[in-house]
C-alpha positions, -999 to 999 in steps of 0.1 A, spaced: -100 740 333 -133 738 355 -153 774 361 -170 782 392 -196 808 398 -216 815 429 -244 838 435 -259 839 469 -271 870 493 -238 868 511 -216 857 491 -207 861 450 -179 855 430 -164 831 405 -130 809 401 -111 787 374 -92 758 385 -75 730 372 -95 698 365 -91 665 351 -107 636 340 -95 597 338 -112 564 325 -115 542 300 -146 520 281 -153 489 261 -166 491 224 -179 455 209 -177 457 170 -207 451 156 -202 462 116 -179 482 101 -203 514 107 -216 504 138 -207 493 174 -220 491 208 -205 507 236 -211 485 264 -195 504 292 -172 541 295 -166 550 330 -147 585 345 -134 598 372 -138 633 373 -119 657 400 -121 693 400 -105 714 430 -114 749 436 -98 769 466 -100 744 497 -126 721 484 -122 688 464 -148 673 442 -144 638 428 -171 628 404 -182 594 388 -195 585 354 -207 557 336 -222 553 303 -235 530 271 -246 534 237 -243 529 204 -213 542 183 -221 554 146 -185 558 123 -185 582 96 
């Protein structure tokens, strides 16, 4: 679920809409407690009324397993 809130001199209001994200990633095993996340890529899509928005995000990092 996505929430949009607008506030300006001529227009104000809020809207809720369905949103979704799809993606995947690649983790490389280093040890039983650590991995390196080489890449994680996602596509995020939201749609409010007549307006749709698609965003791409990519990240990487260290994974610590507890």
